[in-house]
Structures are given as structure tokens and as C-alpha cells.
N, C-alpha and C positions, 0 to 999 in steps of 0.2 A: 504494500500500500504506500501511496505517496500523498503527502499533505502539502498544500500550497497556501500561502497567506498573501493577500494583497489588499491595499487600501482602495476602496471604491466609493464613488459618489452615486447616490440613489435618490429617487423621489419617494416621499412618504406622506402619510396622512397623520396629523396630530389631532387628537380628540380629548376633550375634557372640560370641566367647569362650564358646560353648556356651549362650548365653542368647537369649531373644527376648521382646519386649514391644511393646504398642501405645504410641504416643507422640503428642504434639501437636507440630506443625511450623508454624513461621511462615516464609514464603518470599515473595520477590518474583516474581510471575508476569508474564512478558513474552509477550503475545499479538500475533500478526501477522494482519492481516485484508487480504484482497484487495478492491479497489474498495469497495463499500458493503455487503459481506457481513456478516451478524450472527454467523457461525461462523468462528472463527480457523482459518487454514490451518497455523499452527505455534504451539506453546506450549512455552516453555522456562522454567526456574526458576533463580533465582540467590539468593544470600544466604539459604540454607536453615539455619534454627536449630531445634534441639529445645528447646522451652520448658518442659518439665516435667523434674523431677529424677529420679534413680534411684541405686541403690547398685551399679551395674555396675562391674567392675574396669576399670582402664586397659587399652587394647588396641585392636584393629582391629574395626570394625563396618561394617555395610551398612544404610543407611536406604532404605526403599522407600515411595513415596507417589505417588498419581495416575499410576501406570505408569512412574515414573522411579526410578532407583537411584543413590544417591550413596555413595561410600566415605568413611568417617570414621575418625578415631582419637580415642579418649578419652585426654586427657592433662591432669593437674592438675584433674580434675573437669569438664572442658569437652570438648565434641565439636568437632573441627576437621576440615575437608575435607582429604582426602589429595590430593596433586597427582601 
């Protein structure tokens, strides 16, 4: 098996606190390939950051992109992943 990591830019949808908008997301995509296949058998994302600003209030949000959902909290003007 081979694993690759690359930083990618994606479009996503941010929802929460009664609001919704499209946004730009920068993330590290981790792809796992079997043998010499050109198609990954597994794709996961880490270090997902919203790169464009907004005037949304602080609170809890959900970011959806490329079939993945991440729970975030906006605090001090920045979105942070919830654990």
C-alpha cells in the first residue's frame, strides 16, 4: 500500500447558527492506494481550514466538503475543530 499527502483547495458549505454559505477550504488530503492502482481505496482529510472570511457570529457550525462533514466552533473570529 502507498499513502500520499497533498494540500488541496476545495469548495465547501458552512452551516450553523441559522446561516449557510459556500466557502473555500484548504485541507491536507491523505490518499491510500493498493498495489499500483491509480484510484485510492481510502481518502481522508486533516488540517481543514476555511480560508475566506465572513461576518458569522461565534457558535457551532458544520463544514461539508467532498462528502465529508466536520464540526467546528467559531471563537475569536476563527473556526476551530470540535473534539
